[in-house]
C-alpha positions in Angstrom: -4.4 -12.0 -20.5 -3.0 -13.2 -17.2 -5.6 -15.2 -15.3 -6.7 -13.8 -11.9 -7.3 -16.6 -9.4 -9.6 -16.0 -6.6 -9.6 -18.2 -3.5 -12.7 -18.1 -1.2 -12.3 -17.4 2.5 -11.1 -20.5 4.4 -10.0 -22.5 1.2 -6.4 -23.3 0.6 -4.6 -21.1 -1.9 -2.6 -24.0 -3.4 0.3 -23.7 -6.0 -1.3 -22.0 -9.0 1.4 -20.4 -11.1 -0.4 -17.1 -11.1 0.8 -16.5 -7.5 4.4 -16.3 -8.9 3.7 -14.4 -12.2 3.6 -10.6 -12.7 0.1 -9.3 -12.8 -1.5 -6.2 -14.1 -1.3 -4.3 -10.7 1.1 -6.7 -8.9 3.7 -5.9 -11.6 6.6 -7.8 -10.0 8.4 -7.9 -13.5 8.8 -4.1 -13.4 12.5 -3.3 -13.5 12.2 -1.0 -10.4 10.3 -3.5 -8.4 12.9 -6.3 -9.2 15.8 -3.8 -8.4 14.4 -3.0 -5.0 13.6 -6.5 -4.1 17.1 -7.7 -5.0 18.5 -4.9 -2.8 16.3 -5.4 0.2 16.8 -9.2 0.3 20.5 -9.3 -0.7 22.3 -11.8 1.6 19.1 -13.3 3.2 19.4 -16.9 4.3 16.0 -18.0 2.8 12.5 -17.1 2.0 11.5 -16.4 5.6 14.3 -13.7 6.1 13.4 -12.3 2.7 9.8 -12.0 3.5 10.4 -10.4 6.9 12.8 -7.8 5.5 10.4 -6.9 2.7 7.6 -6.6 5.2 9.3 -4.0 7.4 10.7 -2.3 4.4 7.1 -1.6 3.2 5.7 -1.1 6.6 7.9 1.5 7.6 9.2 2.9 4.2 5.8 4.2 3.1 3.6 6.3 5.7 0.1 5.4 5.9 -2.0 8.2 4.4 -5.7 7.7 3.5 -6.1 11.3 2.5 -3.6 10.7 -0.4 -6.0 8.5 -2.2 -6.9 8.1 -5.8 -9.4 5.6 -7.2 -7.6 4.5 -10.4 -5.8 1.3 -11.4 -2.5 3.4 -12.0 -2.5 4.4 -8.4 -3.0 0.8 -7.2 -0.1 -0.6 -9.3 2.9 -1.6 -7.4 5.5 0.2 -9.4 3.5 3.4 -8.9 3.4 2.9 -5.2 7.1 2.2 -5.1 7.8 5.8 -6.6 5.6 7.3 -3.9 6.3 8.0 -0.3 2.9 7.0 1.2 0.0 4.6 0.6 -2.9 3.0 2.3 -3.6 -0.7 3.3 -4.5 -1.9 -0.3 -1.5 -0.1 -2.1 1.0 -1.1 0.5 -0.2 -4.8 0.3 0.1 -4.5 -3.5 3.7 -3.4 -3.1 4.7 -6.1 -0.6 3.1 -8.8 -2.8 5.0 -7.5 -5.9 8.3 -7.3 -4.0 8.0 -10.8 -2.6 7.2 -12.1 -6.1 10.2 -10.4 -7.5 12.2 -12.0 -4.7 10.9 -15.6 -5.6 8.2 -15.8 -3.0 4.6 -16.7 -4.1 2.1 -14.1 -3.0 -1.4 -13.0 -3.3 -3.6 -10.2 -1.9 -6.4 -10.7 0.6 -9.5 -8.4 1.2 -11.4 -8.0 4.4 -14.0 -5.6 5.8 -13.0 -4.1 9.1 -14.1 -1.4 11.6 -11.4 0.9 12.8 -12.7 2.1 16.2 -9.8 4.5 16.7 -9.9 6.2 13.2 -9.6 10.0 13.3 -12.6 12.3 13.2 -11.3 14.0 10.1 -11.1 10.6 8.2 -14.6 9.6 9.5 -16.0 12.8 8.1 -14.3 12.1 4.7 -15.8 8.7 4.6 -19.3 10.1 5.2 -19.5 9.3 9.0 -18.5 5.6 8.5 -15.8 3.8 10.5 -16.3 0.8 8.2 -13.2 0.2 5.9 -14.3 -2.1 3.0 -11.8 -4.2 1.4 -9.0 -3.7 3.9 -5.9 -5.1 2.1 -3.2 -7.3 3.2 -0.6 -9.5 1.5 -0.5 -13.3 1.7 2.8 -14.9 1.4 3.8 -18.6 0.9 6.9 -19.1 3.2 8.5 -22.6 3.7 5.3 -24.3 2.2 2.8 -22.3 4.4 0.6 -19.3 3.4 0.6 -16.5 6.0 -1.1 -13.1 6.2 0.9 -9.9 6.4 -0.6 -6.4 6.8 2.1 -3.7 6.5 -0.5 -0.8 6.6 0.5 1.2 9.6 4.2 2.5 9.8 5.9 2.5 13.1 5.7 6.3 13.6 1.9 6.3 13.0 1.4 3.5 15.7 3.5 5.5 18.2 1.5 8.5 17.5 -1.9 6.8 18.1 -0.7 4.4 20.8 -1.2 1.3 18.8 1.0 -1.7 19.0 2.7 -2.1 15.6 2.0 -5.2 13.5 5.1 -7.4 13.9 6.1 -10.2 11.5 8.4 -13.1 11.8 7.5 -15.1 8.7 6.0 -18.1 10.6 2.3 -16.9 11.3 -0.2 -14.4 10.4 0.5 -10.7 11.0 -2.8 -8.7 10.9 -3.7 -5.5 12.3 -4.0 -5.3 16.1 -7.4 -5.8 17.7 -6.6 -3.6 20.8 -4.4 -0.6 21.3 -1.8 -0.2 24.0 -4.5 0.9 26.4 -6.6 -2.2 25.9 -9.2 -0.1 23.8 -10.7 -1.9 20.8 -8.9 -0.9 17.6 -9.5 -3.0 14.6 -12.3 -5.5 14.3 -12.3 -7.8 11.3 -15.8 -8.3 10.1 -15.9 -10.1 6.9 -13.2 -11.8 4.8 -13.6 -11.9 1.0 -10.8 -14.3 0.3 -7.6 -13.9 -1.6 -6.7 -13.1 -5.3 -3.5 -13.6 -7.4 -3.9 -9.9 -8.5 -5.8 -6.9 -7.1 -9.4 -7.1 -8.2 -9.7 -3.4 -8.9 -13.0 -3.5 -10.3 -14.3 -5.0 -7.2 -12.5 -2.5 -4.9 -13.9 0.5 -7.0 -17.4 -0.9 -7.0 -17.3 -1.6 -3.2 -15.9 1.8 -2.4 -18.5 3.6 -4.4 -21.2 1.7 -2.8 -20.1 1.8 0.7 -19.1 5.5 0.7 -21.5 6.9 -1.9 -21.8 10.7 -1.8 -18.8 11.1 0.6 -15.9 13.5 0.2 -13.7 10.4 -0.1 -15.3 9.2 -3.2 -15.9 12.7 -4.7 -12.3 13.7 -4.5 -10.6 10.4 -5.2 -12.5 10.0 -8.6 -12.4 13.7 -9.4 -8.7 13.7 -8.9 -7.8 11.2 -11.6 -4.1 11.2 -12.3 -3.6 14.8 -11.0 -4.3 15.2 -7.4 -5.7 13.6 -4.3 -8.0 14.4 -1.5 -7.9 17.8 0.2 -5.6 17.1 3.2 -6.5 18.9 6.4 -3.6 21.1 7.7 -3.5 19.1 10.9 -3.8 15.7 9.2 -2.7 13.1 11.7 -1.6 10.8 8.9 0.4 13.3 6.8 3.8 14.9 6.9 2.9 17.5 9.4 2.4 14.8 12.1 5.5 12.8 11.4 8.1 12.5 14.0 
């Protein structure tokens, strides 16, 4: 069994080989993941350019859609996300980390609790009235000897729709979600960091979600859906296809 390495908040990730090996959910050895990574980074000058290309590929290639949510390991596996057309923060971070590894870049996944002050009313209701997003996921990439954070969650169309500045990434520093929107309103507030893992700790994510959103529509539909379906999507879902430009 592949060892899953956890690094506590504030500690250096180091050079453990697990950050370059395929994992259970960050399945960077999957043929489709390898092929996609090779295609996206073809001709790139180095790891920095590779990472930047992969970040934007994931950020804008998969729309952010928290209503299309299933709480199963299969749906949090990079190769499964690759075959979909949408995801949410954790699944998009898993995909970016897997593509990066397939391109020869060491990677991990970080988790933090955040408050989204501009979330939609519909999503807040689905989450039982909460604006707390537990285990918000982001990628951690080692570029030119330095570990940097990269959050590819919100695609550009969604940012434009909500008036939020998109997260930009140049490979030299952290690229996390914006604290304020374009009008200066508080948007995303990072509350607690849980550290980084060499593979997604799905058991932790499932446990935390069930505890934070106990009795909510989010958990009821995400767990009842299993492999066959997802959450009931409102007709005017601001995250879904009906709102795409």
